[in-house]
N, C-alpha and C positions, 0 to 999 in steps of 0.2 A: 489175166495178169495176176501173178501171185501178190499177196500182201507185202512181202518183203521187197518187191519191185516197185510197188506203189510207195511205200515208205522211203525207198532208196531216191525215187524221182522227187518226192516231196521235199526230202533234205537238201537235194541240190537246188530246187527252186527257192527255198527259203534262204540258203547261203547265198545265191544270186541277188536276191531281195536285199539282204543285209549288206552284201559288198556294195551294190549300187547306191543304196541310202548313204553308206559312209564315204564312197569316193566321188560321187556325182551330185547327189541331193544335198548333203551336209555342207560342202564347200559353197554351194550357191545361198543357201537358207541361212547358215551360221546359227542355228537354234539349237543349242546343247539338248533340248527336250528330246529332239530327233535321235540321240544317241540311245535312248531307252528303246525306241522302235528297233533299232539295230541290235541292241541286246536280245531283245525278245525273238527277233527272227533268227539270231545265232544260236539261241536256246533251242528253239524249235528244230533248227538244222541238226544240231548235235543229237537232240532227243530222237527225232525221226531216223536218224542214221544208226543209232544204237538198237533202237526198235526193228529197224531192217534186218540187221545182223541176227538179233535173237529170233526173229521169225524164220530167217533163213536156217539157223541152227535147229529150230524146232521142226521145221519141215523135213529136215533129214534126221530127226529123232536124235540129235546129239545133246539136247538139254531137255529138262521136264517141262511141263506146262508152267507158265508164270503168270502172276497177276499183272493186269494192265494198269500199273501206277508207276510213276517215275521212280520211287525209291526201290521198289522190288526189281525193276528193269536195270537199274544202275547198279546195284548189288550183284545181281546175276551176271551181268556184263563184265563187272571188275572181277569177279570170281572165276568166271568160265572163259571169257574171251580174250582178256588182255594178255596173258602169257601165251595162250595158244596161237595168237595171231601176232605176237610181237608189236602190240600197240603201246605207245608211250603212255604211262600212268598220268602224266601231266595233264592229259585231255580229261582226266576224271575231275582233277582240280579246276580245270577252266570250266567244265560244265557245271561244277558246284558253285564257283564264283557268279556265273551268269544267273544260275537260279537265285542265289542270295541277293543279287542285285535286283531282281524281278520281285522277290518277296519283300526286301526292304522298301522298295518303291510303293508296293500296294499298301504297307503298313505305316508308312511314314507320316508322321503329322506336319513335317516341314520338309520342303525342298527348294532349291533355287539354282539359278545359273551363276556361274562365276568364270568370267572370261570365256574360255573354250570349254570348260566342264560343266558338269551337272552335279550337284551335290545334294545327297540324300541324307536326312538326320533321321535317327529313331527316337524313341522316347526319352532316351537317356542323353541325347544329343551326341551320340556316335556317329560320325561322318563315314559315309561311303561316297568316293568321288569317282565318277565315271568321265572319262576323258577320251578324246579321238586316239591318242596314241596308244591307250592301253587296248581300245576296242580293235584298232588295227593289228595289233599283236594277235588278239583272239581271232580274229578273221583269217589271218595267214595261218594259224594252227589248225583252225576248222577246214580250211582248204585242203590242208594236207591229210587230216583224218578223214574226211568225207571222201576223198579221192580213194584211199585206202580200203575204206568200208564198201565203196562201190567195186572196188576190183575184186575184193573177196566175195561179195554176194553174187558177183556177175559170172564167177568161175563156172559154175555147174548149170548156168542157164539153158544150155542146149538140151540137158537132160529133160527139163520140164516142157520142151515143146513137143 
């Protein structure tokens, strides 16, 4: 199995985990901290999907070698793949938002639950709120994005067999 296929499958698994946690587990537990796990799984689903497309493009020598860090991959994806495959640039904003939530959570001195939301404060007490409704929107966009990425990288699979 090629690297892009493994990454494509991993993206699908992470998306399923995020969706299950949001639609099944969260309503039962009602713990807003669970939303952070959903955000992390969504971020990984997006990241794996982008990596899958980049490795696919690299396999067919359509793009140069790239560094295996998030920023480099996101820049290369935005530069070379968005227009080529007609991918909505809103996905770049979403993955950036997800990453900012994760980074804010790791650096935050104060965080708390408020009703159904999870609030993250930075050192200057700037708030980032994570709510189920926002995350549901992200999950729906991620489903469309990952479905499109999977169809793109699956086009030439027969050649590799």
